[in-house]
PyMOL Python script that loads the backbone (N, CA, C, O; Angstrom):
from pymol import cmd

cmd.read_pdbstr("""\
ATOM      1  N   MET A   1       0.810  -1.244   0.229  1.00  0.00           N
ATOM      2  CA  MET A   1       0.032  -0.130   0.129  1.00  0.00           C
ATOM      3  C   MET A   1       0.786   1.225   0.094  1.00  0.00           C
ATOM      4  O   MET A   1       0.357   2.166  -0.573  1.00  0.00           O
ATOM      5  N   ILE A   2       1.920   1.298   0.832  1.00  0.00           N
ATOM      6  CA  ILE A   2       2.563   2.496   1.150  1.00  0.00           C
ATOM      7  C   ILE A   2       4.080   1.991   0.418  1.00  0.00           C
ATOM      8  O   ILE A   2       4.724   1.014   0.803  1.00  0.00           O
ATOM      9  N   ARG A   3       4.478   2.914  -0.737  1.00  0.00           N
ATOM     10  CA  ARG A   3       5.449   2.706  -1.286  1.00  0.00           C
ATOM     11  C   ARG A   3       6.714   3.170  -0.856  1.00  0.00           C
ATOM     12  O   ARG A   3       7.720   2.460  -0.844  1.00  0.00           O
ATOM     13  N   ARG A   4       6.668   4.521  -0.452  1.00  0.00           N
ATOM     14  CA  ARG A   4       7.905   5.094   0.400  1.00  0.00           C
ATOM     15  C   ARG A   4       7.458   6.528   0.917  1.00  0.00           C
ATOM     16  O   ARG A   4       6.397   7.056   0.584  1.00  0.00           O
ATOM     17  N   ALA A   5       8.325   7.052   1.707  1.00  0.00           N
ATOM     18  CA  ALA A   5       8.023   8.209   2.396  1.00  0.00           C
ATOM     19  C   ALA A   5       8.706   9.354   1.522  1.00  0.00           C
ATOM     20  O   ALA A   5       9.823   9.289   1.011  1.00  0.00           O
ATOM     21  N   TRP A   6       7.771  10.458   1.452  1.00  0.00           N
ATOM     22  CA  TRP A   6       8.286  11.692   0.604  1.00  0.00           C
ATOM     23  C   TRP A   6       9.068  12.534   1.581  1.00  0.00           C
ATOM     24  O   TRP A   6       8.534  13.143   2.508  1.00  0.00           O
ATOM     25  N   ILE A   7      10.469  12.539   1.303  1.00  0.00           N
ATOM     26  CA  ILE A   7      11.273  13.235   2.264  1.00  0.00           C
ATOM     27  C   ILE A   7      11.678  14.430   1.263  1.00  0.00           C
ATOM     28  O   ILE A   7      12.302  14.273   0.214  1.00  0.00           O
ATOM     29  N   THR A   8      11.188  15.708   1.801  1.00  0.00           N
ATOM     30  CA  THR A   8      11.612  17.054   1.251  1.00  0.00           C
ATOM     31  C   THR A   8      11.741  17.735   2.566  1.00  0.00           C
ATOM     32  O   THR A   8      11.524  17.362   3.719  1.00  0.00           O
ATOM     33  N   GLU A   9      12.214  18.988   1.977  1.00  0.00           N
ATOM     34  CA  GLU A   9      12.370  20.230   3.019  1.00  0.00           C
ATOM     35  C   GLU A   9      10.955  20.551   3.615  1.00  0.00           C
ATOM     36  O   GLU A   9      10.804  20.754   4.819  1.00  0.00           O
ATOM     37  N   LYS A  10       9.933  20.586   2.715  1.00  0.00           N
ATOM     38  CA  LYS A  10       8.662  20.755   3.067  1.00  0.00           C
ATOM     39  C   LYS A  10       8.056  20.111   3.851  1.00  0.00           C
ATOM     40  O   LYS A  10       7.379  20.631   4.738  1.00  0.00           O
ATOM     41  N   ALA A  11       8.192  18.672   3.661  1.00  0.00           N
ATOM     42  CA  ALA A  11       7.803  17.363   4.305  1.00  0.00           C
ATOM     43  C   ALA A  11       8.426  17.290   5.542  1.00  0.00           C
ATOM     44  O   ALA A  11       7.800  16.726   6.440  1.00  0.00           O
ATOM     45  N   GLY A  12       9.686  17.807   5.815  1.00  0.00           N
ATOM     46  CA  GLY A  12      10.255  17.993   7.100  1.00  0.00           C
ATOM     47  C   GLY A  12       9.734  18.965   7.988  1.00  0.00           C
ATOM     48  O   GLY A  12       9.599  18.754   9.194  1.00  0.00           O
ATOM     49  N   ASP A  13       9.397  20.168   7.346  1.00  0.00           N
ATOM     50  CA  ASP A  13       8.687  21.088   8.218  1.00  0.00           C
ATOM     51  C   ASP A  13       7.339  20.663   8.695  1.00  0.00           C
ATOM     52  O   ASP A  13       6.890  21.041   9.777  1.00  0.00           O
ATOM     53  N   LEU A  14       6.624  19.783   7.785  1.00  0.00           N
ATOM     54  CA  LEU A  14       5.274  19.441   8.496  1.00  0.00           C
ATOM     55  C   LEU A  14       5.223  18.363   9.436  1.00  0.00           C
ATOM     56  O   LEU A  14       4.190  17.945   9.960  1.00  0.00           O
ATOM     57  N   GLN A  15       6.588  17.853   9.662  1.00  0.00           N
ATOM     58  CA  GLN A  15       6.741  16.881  10.915  1.00  0.00           C
ATOM     59  C   GLN A  15       6.429  17.692  12.164  1.00  0.00           C
ATOM     60  O   GLN A  15       5.883  17.175  13.138  1.00  0.00           O
ATOM     61  N   LYS A  16       6.772  18.922  12.121  1.00  0.00           N
ATOM     62  CA  LYS A  16       6.395  19.515  13.478  1.00  0.00           C
ATOM     63  C   LYS A  16       4.983  19.497  13.893  1.00  0.00           C
ATOM     64  O   LYS A  16       4.636  19.559  15.072  1.00  0.00           O
ATOM     65  N   PHE A  17       4.133  19.405  12.836  1.00  0.00           N
ATOM     66  CA  PHE A  17       2.649  19.469  13.309  1.00  0.00           C
ATOM     67  C   PHE A  17       2.104  18.090  13.247  1.00  0.00           C
ATOM     68  O   PHE A  17       0.877  18.007  13.193  1.00  0.00           O
ATOM     69  N   ARG A  18       2.865  16.885  13.246  1.00  0.00           N
ATOM     70  CA  ARG A  18       2.807  15.405  13.477  1.00  0.00           C
ATOM     71  C   ARG A  18       2.067  15.034  11.983  1.00  0.00           C
ATOM     72  O   ARG A  18       1.191  14.174  12.069  1.00  0.00           O
ATOM     73  N   LYS A  19       2.294  15.526  10.782  1.00  0.00           N
ATOM     74  CA  LYS A  19       1.938  15.127   9.537  1.00  0.00           C
ATOM     75  C   LYS A  19       3.210  14.513   8.950  1.00  0.00           C
ATOM     76  O   LYS A  19       4.322  14.884   9.323  1.00  0.00           O
ATOM     77  N   TYR A  20       3.024  13.556   8.016  1.00  0.00           N
ATOM     78  CA  TYR A  20       3.855  12.827   7.344  1.00  0.00           C
ATOM     79  C   TYR A  20       3.085  12.499   6.013  1.00  0.00           C
ATOM     80  O   TYR A  20       1.875  12.326   5.865  1.00  0.00           O
ATOM     81  N   ILE A  21       4.271  12.451   4.922  1.00  0.00           N
ATOM     82  CA  ILE A  21       3.810  12.493   3.374  1.00  0.00           C
ATOM     83  C   ILE A  21       4.367  11.096   3.080  1.00  0.00           C
ATOM     84  O   ILE A  21       5.513  10.824   3.435  1.00  0.00           O
ATOM     85  N   PHE A  22       3.644  10.253   2.482  1.00  0.00           N
ATOM     86  CA  PHE A  22       4.005   8.899   1.896  1.00  0.00           C
ATOM     87  C   PHE A  22       3.428   8.969   0.325  1.00  0.00           C
ATOM     88  O   PHE A  22       2.415   9.594   0.013  1.00  0.00           O
ATOM     89  N   ILE A  23       4.215   8.255  -0.545  1.00  0.00           N
ATOM     90  CA  ILE A  23       3.907   8.043  -1.767  1.00  0.00           C
ATOM     91  C   ILE A  23       2.984   6.598  -1.573  1.00  0.00           C
ATOM     92  O   ILE A  23       3.437   5.697  -0.869  1.00  0.00           O
ATOM     93  N   VAL A  24       1.705   6.464  -2.232  1.00  0.00           N
ATOM     94  CA  VAL A  24       1.085   5.377  -2.110  1.00  0.00           C
ATOM     95  C   VAL A  24       0.604   4.829  -3.466  1.00  0.00           C
ATOM     96  O   VAL A  24       0.686   5.483  -4.506  1.00  0.00           O
ATOM     97  N   ARG A  25       0.101   3.595  -3.386  1.00  0.00           N
ATOM     98  CA  ARG A  25      -0.474   3.043  -4.676  1.00  0.00           C
ATOM     99  C   ARG A  25      -1.579   3.825  -5.200  1.00  0.00           C
ATOM    100  O   ARG A  25      -2.316   4.433  -4.423  1.00  0.00           O
ATOM    101  N   PRO A  26      -1.755   3.858  -6.484  1.00  0.00           N
ATOM    102  CA  PRO A  26      -2.986   4.721  -7.238  1.00  0.00           C
ATOM    103  C   PRO A  26      -4.379   4.315  -6.653  1.00  0.00           C
ATOM    104  O   PRO A  26      -5.291   5.131  -6.522  1.00  0.00           O
ATOM    105  N   ASN A  27      -4.495   2.775  -6.253  1.00  0.00           N
ATOM    106  CA  ASN A  27      -5.795   2.465  -5.925  1.00  0.00           C
ATOM    107  C   ASN A  27      -5.812   2.348  -4.538  1.00  0.00           C
ATOM    108  O   ASN A  27      -6.514   1.455  -4.064  1.00  0.00           O
ATOM    109  N   ALA A  28      -5.068   3.199  -3.665  1.00  0.00           N
ATOM    110  CA  ALA A  28      -5.337   3.325  -2.204  1.00  0.00           C
ATOM    111  C   ALA A  28      -6.225   4.261  -1.861  1.00  0.00           C
ATOM    112  O   ALA A  28      -6.371   5.340  -2.435  1.00  0.00           O
ATOM    113  N   THR A  29      -7.143   3.660  -0.435  1.00  0.00           N
ATOM    114  CA  THR A  29      -8.071   4.534  -0.019  1.00  0.00           C
ATOM    115  C   THR A  29      -7.689   4.852   1.158  1.00  0.00           C
ATOM    116  O   THR A  29      -6.794   4.161   1.644  1.00  0.00           O
ATOM    117  N   LYS A  30      -8.182   5.844   1.862  1.00  0.00           N
ATOM    118  CA  LYS A  30      -7.889   6.282   2.980  1.00  0.00           C
ATOM    119  C   LYS A  30      -8.046   5.316   4.282  1.00  0.00           C
ATOM    120  O   LYS A  30      -7.288   5.483   5.236  1.00  0.00           O
ATOM    121  N   PRO A  31      -8.969   4.378   4.301  1.00  0.00           N
ATOM    122  CA  PRO A  31      -8.885   3.465   5.481  1.00  0.00           C
ATOM    123  C   PRO A  31      -7.734   2.443   5.292  1.00  0.00           C
ATOM    124  O   PRO A  31      -7.171   1.995   6.290  1.00  0.00           O
ATOM    125  N   ALA A  32      -7.375   2.071   4.078  1.00  0.00           N
ATOM    126  CA  ALA A  32      -6.244   1.191   3.756  1.00  0.00           C
ATOM    127  C   ALA A  32      -4.970   1.932   3.978  1.00  0.00           C
ATOM    128  O   ALA A  32      -3.966   1.274   4.248  1.00  0.00           O
ATOM    129  N   ILE A  33      -4.906   3.140   3.900  1.00  0.00           N
ATOM    130  CA  ILE A  33      -3.609   4.041   4.134  1.00  0.00           C
ATOM    131  C   ILE A  33      -3.491   3.977   5.692  1.00  0.00           C
ATOM    132  O   ILE A  33      -2.497   3.608   6.318  1.00  0.00           O
ATOM    133  N   LYS A  34      -4.578   4.364   6.157  1.00  0.00           N
ATOM    134  CA  LYS A  34      -4.275   4.527   7.850  1.00  0.00           C
ATOM    135  C   LYS A  34      -3.936   3.124   8.360  1.00  0.00           C
ATOM    136  O   LYS A  34      -3.029   2.999   9.182  1.00  0.00           O
ATOM    137  N   ALA A  35      -4.706   1.924   7.857  1.00  0.00           N
ATOM    138  CA  ALA A  35      -4.138   0.930   8.534  1.00  0.00           C
ATOM    139  C   ALA A  35      -2.963   0.289   8.081  1.00  0.00           C
ATOM    140  O   ALA A  35      -2.413  -0.569   8.772  1.00  0.00           O
ATOM    141  N   ALA A  36      -2.519   0.646   6.941  1.00  0.00           N
ATOM    142  CA  ALA A  36      -0.965   0.518   6.798  1.00  0.00           C
ATOM    143  C   ALA A  36       0.029   1.209   7.523  1.00  0.00           C
ATOM    144  O   ALA A  36       1.094   0.697   7.867  1.00  0.00           O
ATOM    145  N   VAL A  37      -0.343   2.459   7.774  1.00  0.00           N
ATOM    146  CA  VAL A  37       0.665   3.192   8.635  1.00  0.00           C
ATOM    147  C   VAL A  37       0.738   2.713  10.136  1.00  0.00           C
ATOM    148  O   VAL A  37       1.774   2.547  10.781  1.00  0.00           O
ATOM    149  N   GLU A  38      -0.536   2.524  10.564  1.00  0.00           N
ATOM    150  CA  GLU A  38      -0.519   2.019  12.048  1.00  0.00           C
ATOM    151  C   GLU A  38      -0.248   0.593  12.072  1.00  0.00           C
ATOM    152  O   GLU A  38      -0.327   0.091  13.193  1.00  0.00           O
ATOM    153  N   ASN A  39       0.022  -0.107  11.210  1.00  0.00           N
ATOM    154  CA  ASN A  39       0.695  -1.559  11.396  1.00  0.00           C
ATOM    155  C   ASN A  39       1.921  -1.416  11.136  1.00  0.00           C
ATOM    156  O   ASN A  39       2.615  -2.228  11.748  1.00  0.00           O
ATOM    157  N   SER A  40       2.590  -0.581  10.352  1.00  0.00           N
ATOM    158  CA  SER A  40       3.861  -0.333   9.683  1.00  0.00           C
ATOM    159  C   SER A  40       4.760   0.314  10.805  1.00  0.00           C
ATOM    160  O   SER A  40       5.868  -0.180  11.015  1.00  0.00           O
ATOM    161  N   TYR A  41       4.351   1.339  11.494  1.00  0.00           N
ATOM    162  CA  TYR A  41       5.069   2.092  12.198  1.00  0.00           C
ATOM    163  C   TYR A  41       4.462   2.159  13.636  1.00  0.00           C
ATOM    164  O   TYR A  41       4.855   3.060  14.376  1.00  0.00           O
ATOM    165  N   LYS A  42       3.606   1.337  14.044  1.00  0.00           N
ATOM    166  CA  LYS A  42       3.139   1.223  15.316  1.00  0.00           C
ATOM    167  C   LYS A  42       2.547   2.646  15.963  1.00  0.00           C
ATOM    168  O   LYS A  42       2.829   2.926  17.128  1.00  0.00           O
ATOM    169  N   VAL A  43       1.886   3.347  15.322  1.00  0.00           N
ATOM    170  CA  VAL A  43       1.346   4.632  15.706  1.00  0.00           C
ATOM    171  C   VAL A  43      -0.183   4.634  15.522  1.00  0.00           C
ATOM    172  O   VAL A  43      -0.830   3.759  14.947  1.00  0.00           O
ATOM    173  N   LYS A  44      -0.668   5.778  16.112  1.00  0.00           N
ATOM    174  CA  LYS A  44      -2.247   5.955  16.176  1.00  0.00           C
ATOM    175  C   LYS A  44      -2.494   7.141  14.838  1.00  0.00           C
ATOM    176  O   LYS A  44      -1.789   8.148  14.911  1.00  0.00           O
ATOM    177  N   VAL A  45      -3.273   7.057  13.878  1.00  0.00           N
ATOM    178  CA  VAL A  45      -3.469   8.234  12.952  1.00  0.00           C
ATOM    179  C   VAL A  45      -4.746   8.702  12.979  1.00  0.00           C
ATOM    180  O   VAL A  45      -5.691   7.923  13.107  1.00  0.00           O
ATOM    181  N   THR A  46      -4.918  10.086  12.856  1.00  0.00           N
ATOM    182  CA  THR A  46      -6.102  10.583  13.309  1.00  0.00           C
ATOM    183  C   THR A  46      -6.852  10.980  12.075  1.00  0.00           C
ATOM    184  O   THR A  46      -8.073  10.844  12.001  1.00  0.00           O
ATOM    185  N   ASP A  47      -5.983  11.562  10.924  1.00  0.00           N
ATOM    186  CA  ASP A  47      -6.668  12.005   9.612  1.00  0.00           C
ATOM    187  C   ASP A  47      -5.769  11.806   8.437  1.00  0.00           C
ATOM    188  O   ASP A  47      -4.590  12.151   8.524  1.00  0.00           O
ATOM    189  N   VAL A  48      -6.260  11.257   7.305  1.00  0.00           N
ATOM    190  CA  VAL A  48      -5.481  10.937   6.027  1.00  0.00           C
ATOM    191  C   VAL A  48      -6.113  12.059   4.852  1.00  0.00           C
ATOM    192  O   VAL A  48      -7.258  12.037   4.399  1.00  0.00           O
ATOM    193  N   HIS A  49      -5.183  12.890   4.558  1.00  0.00           N
ATOM    194  CA  HIS A  49      -5.501  13.535   2.996  1.00  0.00           C
ATOM    195  C   HIS A  49      -4.797  12.878   1.796  1.00  0.00           C
ATOM    196  O   HIS A  49      -3.611  12.562   1.891  1.00  0.00           O
ATOM    197  N   ILE A  50      -5.554  12.648   0.583  1.00  0.00           N
ATOM    198  CA  ILE A  50      -4.763  12.059  -0.360  1.00  0.00           C
ATOM    199  C   ILE A  50      -5.101  13.174  -1.521  1.00  0.00           C
ATOM    200  O   ILE A  50      -6.108  13.851  -1.730  1.00  0.00           O
ATOM    201  N   LEU A  51      -3.837  13.078  -2.185  1.00  0.00           N
ATOM    202  CA  LEU A  51      -3.987  13.949  -3.499  1.00  0.00           C
ATOM    203  C   LEU A  51      -2.965  13.327  -4.616  1.00  0.00           C
ATOM    204  O   LEU A  51      -1.912  12.721  -4.422  1.00  0.00           O
ATOM    205  N   THR A  52      -3.601  13.663  -5.830  1.00  0.00           N
ATOM    206  CA  THR A  52      -3.033  12.893  -6.953  1.00  0.00           C
ATOM    207  C   THR A  52      -2.241  14.181  -7.642  1.00  0.00           C
ATOM    208  O   THR A  52      -2.771  15.228  -8.012  1.00  0.00           O
ATOM    209  N   VAL A  53      -0.757  13.809  -7.720  1.00  0.00           N
ATOM    210  CA  VAL A  53      -0.060  14.819  -8.739  1.00  0.00           C
ATOM    211  C   VAL A  53      -0.076  14.076 -10.094  1.00  0.00           C
ATOM    212  O   VAL A  53       0.153  12.871 -10.199  1.00  0.00           O
ATOM    213  N   LYS A  54      -0.386  14.956 -11.186  1.00  0.00           N
ATOM    214  CA  LYS A  54      -0.541  14.490 -12.652  1.00  0.00           C
ATOM    215  C   LYS A  54       0.817  14.242 -12.957  1.00  0.00           C
ATOM    216  O   LYS A  54       1.657  14.934 -12.383  1.00  0.00           O
ATOM    217  N   GLY A  55       1.246  13.210 -13.915  1.00  0.00           N
ATOM    218  CA  GLY A  55       2.316  13.220 -14.420  1.00  0.00           C
ATOM    219  C   GLY A  55       2.688  14.150 -15.515  1.00  0.00           C
ATOM    220  O   GLY A  55       1.703  14.620 -16.084  1.00  0.00           O
ATOM    221  N   PRO A  56       3.713  14.504 -15.917  1.00  0.00           N
ATOM    222  CA  PRO A  56       4.053  15.494 -17.037  1.00  0.00           C
ATOM    223  C   PRO A  56       3.805  15.005 -18.262  1.00  0.00           C
ATOM    224  O   PRO A  56       3.462  13.833 -18.417  1.00  0.00           O
ATOM    225  N   VAL A  57       3.954  15.861 -19.274  1.00  0.00           N
ATOM    226  CA  VAL A  57       3.651  15.231 -20.728  1.00  0.00           C
ATOM    227  C   VAL A  57       5.068  15.560 -21.268  1.00  0.00           C
ATOM    228  O   VAL A  57       5.589  16.660 -21.081  1.00  0.00           O
ATOM    229  N   THR A  58       5.611  14.640 -21.889  1.00  0.00           N
ATOM    230  CA  THR A  58       6.994  14.716 -22.403  1.00  0.00           C
ATOM    231  C   THR A  58       7.197  14.460 -23.880  1.00  0.00           C
ATOM    232  O   THR A  58       6.216  13.875 -24.339  1.00  0.00           O
ATOM    233  N   ARG A  59       8.177  14.708 -24.821  1.00  0.00           N
ATOM    234  CA  ARG A  59       8.128  14.356 -25.891  1.00  0.00           C
ATOM    235  C   ARG A  59       9.390  13.372 -26.276  1.00  0.00           C
ATOM    236  O   ARG A  59      10.553  13.661 -25.996  1.00  0.00           O
ATOM    237  N   ARG A  60       9.026  12.262 -26.905  1.00  0.00           N
ATOM    238  CA  ARG A  60       9.991  11.221 -27.128  1.00  0.00           C
ATOM    239  C   ARG A  60       9.947  11.047 -28.521  1.00  0.00           C
ATOM    240  O   ARG A  60       8.835  10.855 -29.013  1.00  0.00           O
ATOM    241  N   GLY A  61      11.106  11.081 -29.390  1.00  0.00           N
ATOM    242  CA  GLY A  61      11.322  10.917 -30.831  1.00  0.00           C
ATOM    243  C   GLY A  61       9.872  11.475 -31.532  1.00  0.00           C
ATOM    244  O   GLY A  61       9.019  10.744 -32.035  1.00  0.00           O
ATOM    245  N   GLY A  62       9.824  12.709 -31.450  1.00  0.00           N
ATOM    246  CA  GLY A  62       8.697  13.482 -31.962  1.00  0.00           C
ATOM    247  C   GLY A  62       7.298  13.337 -31.454  1.00  0.00           C
ATOM    248  O   GLY A  62       6.354  13.972 -31.924  1.00  0.00           O
ATOM    249  N   ARG A  63       7.206  12.501 -30.502  1.00  0.00           N
ATOM    250  CA  ARG A  63       5.795  12.046 -30.270  1.00  0.00           C
ATOM    251  C   ARG A  63       5.507  12.084 -28.728  1.00  0.00           C
ATOM    252  O   ARG A  63       6.332  11.600 -27.953  1.00  0.00           O
ATOM    253  N   TYR A  64       4.349  12.653 -28.277  1.00  0.00           N
ATOM    254  CA  TYR A  64       4.188  12.988 -26.879  1.00  0.00           C
ATOM    255  C   TYR A  64       3.769  11.690 -26.176  1.00  0.00           C
ATOM    256  O   TYR A  64       3.183  10.804 -26.799  1.00  0.00           O
ATOM    257  N   ALA A  65       4.066  11.586 -24.905  1.00  0.00           N
ATOM    258  CA  ALA A  65       4.211  10.545 -24.087  1.00  0.00           C
ATOM    259  C   ALA A  65       3.713  11.151 -22.562  1.00  0.00           C
ATOM    260  O   ALA A  65       4.204  12.217 -22.192  1.00  0.00           O
ATOM    261  N   LYS A  66       2.947  10.600 -21.884  1.00  0.00           N
ATOM    262  CA  LYS A  66       2.592  11.035 -20.577  1.00  0.00           C
ATOM    263  C   LYS A  66       3.275  10.075 -19.436  1.00  0.00           C
ATOM    264  O   LYS A  66       3.194   8.846 -19.451  1.00  0.00           O
ATOM    265  N   GLU A  67       3.880  10.758 -18.561  1.00  0.00           N
ATOM    266  CA  GLU A  67       4.550   9.970 -17.503  1.00  0.00           C
ATOM    267  C   GLU A  67       3.472   9.669 -16.548  1.00  0.00           C
ATOM    268  O   GLU A  67       2.507  10.431 -16.484  1.00  0.00           O
ATOM    269  N   PRO A  68       3.550   8.615 -15.791  1.00  0.00           N
ATOM    270  CA  PRO A  68       2.313   8.104 -14.791  1.00  0.00           C
ATOM    271  C   PRO A  68       2.129   9.100 -13.703  1.00  0.00           C
ATOM    272  O   PRO A  68       3.073   9.854 -13.468  1.00  0.00           O
ATOM    273  N   ASP A  69       0.906   9.212 -12.924  1.00  0.00           N
ATOM    274  CA  ASP A  69       0.512  10.068 -12.071  1.00  0.00           C
ATOM    275  C   ASP A  69       0.926   9.466 -10.769  1.00  0.00           C
ATOM    276  O   ASP A  69       1.005   8.240 -10.693  1.00  0.00           O
ATOM    277  N   MET A  70       1.190  10.194  -9.772  1.00  0.00           N
ATOM    278  CA  MET A  70       1.540   9.839  -8.445  1.00  0.00           C
ATOM    279  C   MET A  70       0.614  10.278  -7.484  1.00  0.00           C
ATOM    280  O   MET A  70       0.103  11.398  -7.486  1.00  0.00           O
ATOM    281  N   LYS A  71       0.358   9.209  -6.495  1.00  0.00           N
ATOM    282  CA  LYS A  71      -0.464   9.455  -5.339  1.00  0.00           C
ATOM    283  C   LYS A  71       0.157   9.863  -4.057  1.00  0.00           C
ATOM    284  O   LYS A  71       1.108   9.183  -3.672  1.00  0.00           O
ATOM    285  N   LYS A  72      -0.203  10.797  -3.387  1.00  0.00           N
ATOM    286  CA  LYS A  72       0.436  11.243  -2.169  1.00  0.00           C
ATOM    287  C   LYS A  72      -0.623  11.247  -0.830  1.00  0.00           C
ATOM    288  O   LYS A  72      -1.770  11.687  -0.917  1.00  0.00           O
ATOM    289  N   ALA A  73      -0.195  10.831   0.095  1.00  0.00           N
ATOM    290  CA  ALA A  73      -1.072  10.745   1.444  1.00  0.00           C
ATOM    291  C   ALA A  73      -0.354  11.640   2.425  1.00  0.00           C
ATOM    292  O   ALA A  73       0.868  11.696   2.567  1.00  0.00           O
ATOM    293  N   ILE A  74      -1.183  12.272   3.027  1.00  0.00           N
ATOM    294  CA  ILE A  74      -0.627  13.307   4.032  1.00  0.00           C
ATOM    295  C   ILE A  74      -1.366  12.696   5.594  1.00  0.00           C
ATOM    296  O   ILE A  74      -2.541  12.766   5.955  1.00  0.00           O
ATOM    297  N   VAL A  75      -0.387  12.206   6.173  1.00  0.00           N
ATOM    298  CA  VAL A  75      -0.829  11.277   7.548  1.00  0.00           C
ATOM    299  C   VAL A  75      -0.715  12.227   8.601  1.00  0.00           C
ATOM    300  O   VAL A  75       0.334  12.813   8.867  1.00  0.00           O
ATOM    301  N   THR A  76      -1.836  12.385   9.224  1.00  0.00           N
ATOM    302  CA  THR A  76      -1.680  13.215  10.636  1.00  0.00           C
ATOM    303  C   THR A  76      -1.793  12.134  11.932  1.00  0.00           C
ATOM    304  O   THR A  76      -2.598  11.203  11.943  1.00  0.00           O
ATOM    305  N   LEU A  77      -0.948  12.396  12.897  1.00  0.00           N
ATOM    306  CA  LEU A  77      -0.572  11.364  13.915  1.00  0.00           C
ATOM    307  C   LEU A  77      -1.523  11.917  15.057  1.00  0.00           C
ATOM    308  O   LEU A  77      -2.208  12.935  14.968  1.00  0.00           O
ATOM    309  N   THR A  78      -1.442  11.064  16.148  1.00  0.00           N
ATOM    310  CA  THR A  78      -2.286  11.608  17.581  1.00  0.00           C
ATOM    311  C   THR A  78      -1.207  12.340  18.382  1.00  0.00           C
ATOM    312  O   THR A  78      -0.029  12.211  18.052  1.00  0.00           O
ATOM    313  N   GLU A  79      -1.501  12.974  19.244  1.00  0.00           N
ATOM    314  CA  GLU A  79      -0.594  13.777  20.150  1.00  0.00           C
ATOM    315  C   GLU A  79       0.243  12.706  20.788  1.00  0.00           C
ATOM    316  O   GLU A  79      -0.243  11.721  21.345  1.00  0.00           O
ATOM    317  N   GLY A  80       1.798  13.003  20.654  1.00  0.00           N
ATOM    318  CA  GLY A  80       2.698  11.984  21.413  1.00  0.00           C
ATOM    319  C   GLY A  80       3.138  11.125  20.483  1.00  0.00           C
ATOM    320  O   GLY A  80       4.062  10.422  20.892  1.00  0.00           O
ATOM    321  N   ASN A  81       2.748  10.901  19.192  1.00  0.00           N
ATOM    322  CA  ASN A  81       3.296   9.879  18.262  1.00  0.00           C
ATOM    323  C   ASN A  81       4.108  10.663  17.219  1.00  0.00           C
ATOM    324  O   ASN A  81       3.816  11.758  16.740  1.00  0.00           O
ATOM    325  N   THR A  82       5.221   9.872  16.945  1.00  0.00           N
ATOM    326  CA  THR A  82       6.091  10.474  15.842  1.00  0.00           C
ATOM    327  C   THR A  82       6.573   9.107  14.977  1.00  0.00           C
ATOM    328  O   THR A  82       6.413   7.911  15.224  1.00  0.00           O
ATOM    329  N   ILE A  83       7.108   9.669  14.069  1.00  0.00           N
ATOM    330  CA  ILE A  83       7.728   8.378  12.966  1.00  0.00           C
ATOM    331  C   ILE A  83       9.157   9.071  12.806  1.00  0.00           C
ATOM    332  O   ILE A  83       9.236  10.289  12.648  1.00  0.00           O
ATOM    333  N   ASP A  84      10.296   8.240  12.854  1.00  0.00           N
ATOM    334  CA  ASP A  84      11.692   9.040  12.494  1.00  0.00           C
ATOM    335  C   ASP A  84      11.888   8.331  11.315  1.00  0.00           C
ATOM    336  O   ASP A  84      12.160   7.141  11.155  1.00  0.00           O
ATOM    337  N   LEU A  85      11.647   9.550  10.217  1.00  0.00           N
ATOM    338  CA  LEU A  85      11.937   9.127   8.703  1.00  0.00           C
ATOM    339  C   LEU A  85      13.288   9.581   8.276  1.00  0.00           C
ATOM    340  O   LEU A  85      13.809   9.064   7.288  1.00  0.00           O
ATOM    341  N   MET A  86      13.976  10.648   9.052  1.00  0.00           N
ATOM    342  CA  MET A  86      15.192  11.030   8.749  1.00  0.00           C
ATOM    343  C   MET A  86      16.021  10.806   9.739  1.00  0.00           C
ATOM    344  O   MET A  86      16.037  11.808  10.454  1.00  0.00           O
ATOM    345  N   PRO A  87      16.796   9.896  10.178  1.00  0.00           N
ATOM    346  CA  PRO A  87      17.572   9.516  11.144  1.00  0.00           C
ATOM    347  C   PRO A  87      18.736  10.487  11.165  1.00  0.00           C
ATOM    348  O   PRO A  87      18.978  10.961  10.055  1.00  0.00           O
ATOM    349  N   ALA A  88      19.500  10.892  12.131  1.00  0.00           N
ATOM    350  CA  ALA A  88      20.488  11.880  12.344  1.00  0.00           C
ATOM    351  C   ALA A  88      21.977  11.362  11.811  1.00  0.00           C
ATOM    352  O   ALA A  88      22.960  12.096  11.917  1.00  0.00           O
TER     353      ALA A  88
END
""", "prot")
cmd.dss("prot")
cmd.show_as("cartoon", "prot")
cmd.util.cbc("prot")
cmd.orient("prot")
């Protein structure tokens, strides 16, 4: 369900508010993402927001090709729970 964590400077800033960003499968649903995060990281999830980032259209050999879309999930944890995605 969860492909990988999205680690950027902006995603790091959101961790102060107990929000973490993950790249998920295109057919993933909110309840499935919530269950996957809770089972994988042993935390409690309060909220899940999903957004789809459209893949860009590129040119290859004089033809146009569309790269695949990407689905992100912004997961909010309960008070006192954290996930260590960027070890020091």
